[in-house]
C-alpha positions as CSV (number, residue, x, y, z in Angstrom):
1,Q,-3.1,10.5,-15.3
2,V,-2.9,7.2,-13.4
3,Q,-5.8,5.0,-12.3
4,L,-5.4,2.7,-9.4
5,V,-7.7,-0.2,-8.4
6,E,-7.2,-2.2,-5.2
7,S,-8.4,-5.7,-4.6
8,G,-7.9,-8.5,-2.2
9,G,-9.4,-7.1,1.0
10,G,-11.7,-9.2,3.2
11,L,-12.4,-10.7,6.6
12,V,-9.7,-12.8,8.2
13,Q,-9.0,-14.1,11.7
14,A,-6.1,-12.8,13.7
15,G,-2.9,-14.5,12.7
16,G,-4.1,-15.0,9.2
17,S,-2.8,-13.6,5.9
18,L,-4.1,-11.5,3.0
19,R,-2.6,-10.2,-0.2
20,L,-3.7,-6.9,-1.5
21,S,-3.2,-6.0,-5.2
22,C,-3.2,-2.6,-6.8
23,A,-3.5,-2.5,-10.6
24,A,-2.3,0.6,-12.2
25,S,-3.3,1.9,-15.6
26,G,-2.7,5.1,-17.6
27,R,0.7,6.9,-17.5
28,T,2.4,4.3,-15.3
29,G,6.0,3.1,-15.2
30,S,9.0,3.1,-13.0
31,S,8.9,6.9,-12.6
32,Y,6.4,6.5,-9.7
33,A,6.8,5.6,-6.1
34,M,4.0,3.2,-5.1
35,G,2.7,3.2,-1.6
36,W,0.1,1.6,0.7
37,F,-1.8,3.6,3.4
38,R,-4.6,2.7,5.7
39,Q,-7.3,4.5,7.5
40,A,-9.3,3.1,10.4
41,P,-12.6,4.7,11.5
42,G,-12.0,8.0,13.4
43,K,-8.3,8.0,12.6
44,E,-6.0,9.7,10.2
45,R,-4.7,8.0,7.1
46,E,-1.4,6.4,8.0
47,F,1.6,5.1,6.0
48,V,2.0,1.3,5.7
49,A,4.6,0.7,3.0
50,A,6.2,2.1,-0.1
51,I,8.4,0.9,-2.9
52,I,10.6,2.9,-5.3
53,W,11.4,0.3,-7.9
54,S,13.9,2.3,-9.8
55,V,16.3,2.4,-6.9
56,G,15.3,-0.8,-5.2
57,R,14.1,0.8,-2.0
58,T,11.3,-0.3,0.2
59,Y,9.9,1.4,3.3
60,Y,7.7,0.1,6.1
61,A,5.9,1.5,9.1
62,D,7.3,0.2,12.3
63,S,3.9,-1.4,13.1
64,V,4.1,-3.7,10.1
65,K,7.8,-4.4,9.8
66,G,8.5,-8.2,9.6
67,R,4.8,-8.9,8.9
68,F,4.0,-7.1,5.7
69,T,5.9,-7.1,2.4
70,I,5.4,-4.7,-0.5
71,S,6.4,-5.8,-4.0
72,R,5.9,-4.8,-7.6
73,D,5.4,-6.6,-10.9
74,N,6.3,-4.1,-13.6
75,A,5.1,-6.4,-16.4
76,K,1.6,-6.4,-14.9
77,N,1.7,-2.8,-13.6
78,T,0.6,-4.2,-10.3
79,V,1.8,-3.6,-6.7
80,Y,1.2,-6.1,-4.0
81,L,1.0,-6.0,-0.2
82,Q,1.4,-9.3,1.4
83,M,0.1,-9.2,5.0
84,N,1.0,-12.0,7.4
85,S,0.3,-12.4,11.1
86,L,-2.5,-10.0,10.9
87,K,-3.8,-8.4,14.1
88,P,-7.1,-6.8,14.9
89,E,-5.4,-3.4,14.9
90,D,-4.6,-3.9,11.2
91,T,-8.3,-3.4,10.5
92,A,-8.8,-0.5,8.2
93,V,-9.5,0.6,4.6
94,Y,-6.3,0.1,2.7
95,Y,-5.4,2.6,-0.1
96,C,-2.9,2.3,-2.9
97,A,-1.2,5.4,-4.1
98,A,1.2,6.6,-6.8
99,G,3.6,9.5,-6.4
100,L,5.9,11.0,-9.0
101,L,9.6,10.6,-8.3
102,G,11.7,13.6,-7.6
103,R,10.6,14.2,-4.0
104,R,12.6,13.5,-0.9
105,Y,12.4,9.8,0.0
106,S,10.9,10.7,3.3
107,D,8.0,12.4,1.5
108,Y,6.8,9.0,0.4
109,E,5.9,8.1,4.0
110,W,3.2,10.8,4.0
111,P,0.1,11.3,1.9
112,R,1.6,14.5,0.5
113,G,4.1,12.4,-1.4
114,Y,1.4,10.9,-3.6
115,D,-0.5,12.3,-6.6
116,Y,-3.0,9.5,-7.3
117,W,-5.1,7.3,-5.0
118,G,-7.2,4.2,-5.4
119,Q,-10.7,3.8,-4.0
120,G,-9.6,1.6,-1.1
121,T,-10.3,-2.0,0.0
122,Q,-11.6,-3.0,3.4
123,V,-9.5,-5.3,5.6
124,T,-11.1,-6.6,8.7
125,V,-9.2,-8.8,11.2
126,S,-11.3,-10.5,13.8
127,S,-9.9,-11.5,17.2
């Protein structure tokens, strides 16, 4: 069992930055892919970024490439999402997720690739 707790959300003006954190506890380790998803009101949950630490791979949605960076601190069991040049369309609830390795890498760009989810943190970008 893995528990995930997100933090760092808030209200920011367009062009600003935020850093989200996801603290993992329980049966954690490098055997998991870690991902960030987001869900805006009335929309489906969408992939933002993922990191597979054991093979040094990161993945990003086209909409955030060049603006967002996912990273992981294994010593702290924490995954970060640095978000720069934020836009109003980035407004959503952001969720951290952990998925057991062994799936196809493409699976980690979809919710089906993940086994555990955090409660979410709200990010609001004003224009």
